[in-house]
C-alpha positions, 0 to 999 in steps of 0.5 A: 302195822300201817299207821295212817297220816292225813293231810288236807288243804281245807281252808283259806289259811292253807291256800294263802300260805306263800310257803309253796310259791303260789303266784298271785292272780291278777283277777282273783275270784274273790278278794284273793285267789281262794274262794272261801265259800266254794273252797276253790283256788284260782291260780295264774302262773307265769314261766319262771314262777312256782304256781303250786301248793305243796303238802309234805311228809317227813322221814318216810321209809321204804314201803310207805305209801302216799295216796292223793286226790284233787280236782283241777279245772284247766283254763289255759296254758300247761295242764296242771299236774301232781308231782312227788319229790323227795326233798332236802332243803332246796334240793329235790329228787323227782319221783313221779308226776301225774298229769291232768288231761282235760281243759275247760272242765273239772277233772279228778286226778288221783294216784298212789306212790310207794316209797322205793328208796331214800335219797334225802332222809325220806322227806317227801313233798307233793306239789299240786299245780304248775311247776317253775317252767310252766305257765297257765291258769287253772282252778283247784279244789278238794286236795286230799293226801293220805300216807300209810306209814309202816313206822312213825318212829323212823327218825332215829337221830336229831336232824337239822337244816334250813328251808324257806328262810328258816332253820330247824332242829327235829328230834326223834321224840317228835319235837320240832324247833323252827327259828329265823331272823327277819326284818320288818318295816315299822310304821309309827303307831301302826300295827304292821304284819308279816307272814313268816314261814316255818322251815317245815310244817308242824302237825299242830300249832306251835308255841311262838316267841319274838324279840327285837335284835336291833333297829336301823336308826333310832333305838329310843322308841316305845314298843306298843306291840310285838307278837308272833301270832298263830297262822297256818301250820306252815307259818306264823304272823309277826306283828309290830307297833312302835312310835318310830318308823324304821327297820326292825330286825326280829328273832323268831322261834317256834316250838312244837311237834312234827309228829 
């Protein structure tokens, strides 16, 4: 029996997420490159930078099916595309690439991929946009991904690793722990924020914890605010406010579900 999973990039929190290496536009269509009203992202990507949005499915098995659909409007440069890779940390094995064919007009791009073998434990990522060696400008909207999974219990052991600057432990019962240590530049009597990426996305918002490990200069300070707030399913927001301007080293942990 197939069990379907759906993942859709549908709001500004998803598009703002830096986990996928999105290059910021010099002339965004709103305050940033995502138009909340029209649900359209504007991307300007230079060669050597990643200009794509990624959607992950973890621990897929042979025979599972990934389907996707999105709309691109290429403005200049390399035409945007959709790539499917099997992932292991920062290592990836390219499985299939679907390329758009038009420039200057909206184009619907869709496709299907059947998992034929597993190199890196079946973890897959779909990348929508321009890859590291590409340069160009495009708009994208209506990114939708569906995965038909033969077996959602396809992780039979505890796995761990590191990705996007965070470490993770993934349990077969669906529990996911993502943790990291990061620094933040505190400004006296000011709420300073920093988005911190999880090692992999949660399926629902996790429980988050933060504590100060050490400071750069003066440990005689008053802590007014230290919180690890809800962000997207792929990142949380660290907030700190003290009466001393200095660098703070923070331990962060998020506990939730990967399925």
